[in-house]
N, C-alpha and C positions, 0 to 999 in steps of 0.2 A: 133144478135152477139154484134153489136154496142150498142144495149139499155142494154145489160147484161155487157158489159166493163164499161158501167159511172154507173150501179150500183153498180160495184163490186170496183171504184173507186170513190166512192162519198164521203167516209170518208177525204180522201185524198185532193178532191176537190172541190171549189166552184164557182158558179157562181161571173163574175164581178158585185162588189157594193155591196156584200156581208158582211158586217162587222166581224172583229174578232180581240180578243186582243191577239192569239197568233202568233208568228213569222213565218211570210210565204213568200212564193216567187210569182210572178204573172208573167205569161208566154203570152204573144200576137204574133201571126203570122202574117207577113204583106205581106209576099207572098211565094209560094211552100210547100212544105209537112214536117210534123215534128210531133214527135211522144213524150212521156213523158214515159217510162216506170218504174216501182215502182212492189215490190213484185210479176214478175211474169203476171202484167199487163199489157196493153198497151193502152195508152191515144190519139187518133190521135187530135192533136191540130186544131181548128178552123179558120176560117179566120173571122168572125161575132163578136167573144168576146172574152177578154181576160180570162182565167181562172189562179184561185191561188190554191196553193200546199203548205197543212202547213207541207208534210213529206218530199218532192224532190224526186229524184230520178234521171234517167242518161234520158236527153235529146240527143236526135237522129236527126238531121238537114240534110236532102235531101239535095242533090248538088245543089247550087243558090237560097233555101230558105232563108229567113229572119226571125229572131225571135228575139224579147226583153225578156229579162230576167230580172224582177227587184225584188228588196228587198225593200221595201218602207223606206224612209228615212236613206238609208244603201249606195247602188248601183245597177248600172243598166249593163247590158251584152248586146252588140246588136251583133249578131252572124249572120254568115251568110258560108251558109253549101257548102260542107258536114261537118259537124259536132259531135263531141258526146262528152260531158258533163254531169259529176255526181254531184251532188249538192245536198244542204239542207239547210234549214233557221237556222242564227244561233241560239242555245239552251236557249241562253241568249243575252239581251239587249246588255251587252259591250263586247261579244264575237266576237273573227275572223270570218269574212265570209269565205269558203273553198271550194273550187271548184277543181275539179280534171278534169284536159282536157286531152282526148284521143287524139284528132285532131282537128282542125278547120280552114277551109280555110281564113278566117277573125273574129278577138275577139275581138272589142272596149269594154274596160271597165273604167267605170267611179264610182270611191269612194267618196261618199258626205262625208260621217261619219264613223269612225271606220277605221278600218282595214281590206284587201282583201288578201286572201292568194290561189295563184294559180298552182297546181302543175300538170307538165307538163309529158308527156309521152317521152318526149325525156330527162329524167332525172334530170330536172331544176324545183325550186321553187321560184316564185316570191312574195313579201311582200310589199305590196301597202298602202301607208295613202291616205288622199286627195288627187285626181288628177286623168287624163286619163292617158292611155296608149294603144296601139295597139299592137296586138300578130298576124302573121300569119305564116303558116305552111310551109316549104320549101321543096323544091321536094326531098332533102337528107334525110328527117324524122327530122330536125332540126325544129327553130321557128325563124322568125325575132320579135323581142320586140322592140317597140318604144313608148318610154316616151315623149305626147304631151302636159303635163303641170301637176302643181302642186308640189308635194315633188318628190325628186329621188326614186327609186323602189331597193330592194335589191333584189339580186337573191344569191341562193345554189344552187349546184349540190347536187343530192340524191345521185351520184356515185363517184368513185373514179376519178377524171380527175387531167393530169398535174395542177400543181400550176401556175395561172396567164393564165389558157388556157380559163377565161371568166371572163369577170369585174363583179366583188363584188358587186357594184352599178351602177344604168343608171340615169345619170342626165336628167333634162329636156333639150328634143332639141337633146337627143343622140337614136341611133338604137343600138342595140348588136344582133349578130348573133351567136346564139344558137346551138351548134352542136347536133347532135344527141345521141343518146346510144352507144358506141361500143358493138359489139357484137361479 
């Protein structure tokens, strides 16, 4: 079954060291267990090698596992599970990098070039330029966002919320508590 999975995923993934000119993402598992889901297939990440994904997918990281998701010359995400993120390499070199975050115990994002946009399950969108920030799930379904360096982060709510109930920007060194969606 595992051999069949690798054959089905072959067009989407390449072993570390395989050169490519297409936009891609690299995934490296440092501990625990994680899977990349795409088009009904699931590829188990291994400890011995990084894999390249040209099409993206949904990354599922088990509790306590650690994965690095890198977009060469653009950005890196260090993920501690449990986590679930949807991503795709940018279609064009200047396009914004977009990542959907369903959940993440801890997510550290470093943007080196271009823009990174995270869409959170708690109903917020984070736009980041060059810099670093940390995002962590809260027990109430919200998230805690800390800007660790670089430029100010811009926040937008994806749902109607009372005006002023969240900051529109998070400056370097600031932390914002993002409330969950009201159901």
